[in-house]
C-alpha positions in Angstrom: 85.9 116.4 128.9 86.1 117.3 125.6 87.3 115.4 122.8 88.2 116.4 119.1 87.6 113.6 116.9 90.5 112.4 114.7 89.6 112.1 111.1 88.9 108.1 111.4 86.6 108.4 114.2 85.1 111.6 112.6 84.0 109.7 109.6 82.7 106.7 111.7 80.6 109.0 113.8 79.5 110.8 110.2 78.6 107.4 108.9 76.4 106.4 112.0 74.8 109.9 112.1 73.8 110.1 108.5 72.8 106.5 108.3 70.6 106.8 111.5 69.1 110.4 111.0 69.2 110.6 107.0 68.7 107.1 105.4 64.9 107.0 106.5 63.7 110.2 105.3 62.4 110.7 101.8 65.1 112.5 100.4 67.7 110.8 102.6 70.7 109.4 101.9 73.5 107.0 103.6 77.0 108.2 104.0 78.0 105.5 101.6 76.0 107.1 98.8 77.7 110.2 99.0 80.3 111.1 96.3 84.0 110.9 97.1 84.1 114.7 95.6 81.4 116.2 98.1 82.7 114.3 100.9 86.4 115.3 100.3 85.0 119.0 99.5 83.1 119.0 103.1 85.2 116.8 105.4 88.1 119.3 105.9 85.3 121.9 107.3 83.8 119.4 109.7 85.4 118.9 113.3 83.9 116.1 115.5 83.6 117.0 119.0 82.7 114.4 121.7 81.7 115.7 124.9 81.9 113.5 127.7 80.1 113.8 130.9 81.7 113.4 134.2 78.9 114.7 136.6 74.9 115.3 136.2 72.8 117.5 138.1 69.3 117.0 138.1 66.5 120.1 138.5 62.7 119.2 139.7 60.7 121.1 137.4 57.4 118.9 137.1 55.8 121.1 134.5 55.7 124.3 136.8 55.6 126.7 133.7 52.2 125.3 132.3 48.9 126.6 133.2 46.4 125.0 135.2 44.4 123.3 132.7 47.5 121.6 130.8 48.9 120.7 134.5 45.8 118.5 135.3 45.8 117.1 132.0 49.4 115.9 132.5 48.5 114.7 136.2 45.5 112.6 134.5 48.0 111.4 131.8 50.4 110.4 134.2 47.9 108.5 136.4 46.6 106.6 133.4 49.9 105.6 132.2 50.5 104.1 136.0 53.0 106.9 136.8 51.5 107.2 140.2 54.4 108.8 142.3 55.2 111.4 139.6 51.3 112.1 139.5 51.6 112.4 143.3 54.6 114.7 143.3 52.9 117.0 140.8 49.9 117.4 142.9 52.0 118.2 145.6 52.8 121.5 143.6 49.5 122.5 143.1 47.2 120.9 145.6 44.1 123.3 145.3 43.7 121.8 141.7 43.0 118.3 143.0 40.7 118.9 145.9 
């Protein structure tokens, strides 16, 4: 479902996003540090969209697009991380690499 944010929600979202993604970067800013003029000049051109998912579908990819060396390295890494079930599933895709 698509929800177009009214101005109050939009400003709240912009504050949250700016503070989250901009404030920690070298030249970043917080929303509160922006000038009123900058905000009033640009705010009319911004539309806040919120997409609410009602259902999801999963696809089983398991690094199928990787070459054999990358594929083996991924399986090795998964095993080292304790992801035995995922590693086992990947090994079943290319069993010839693990004989």
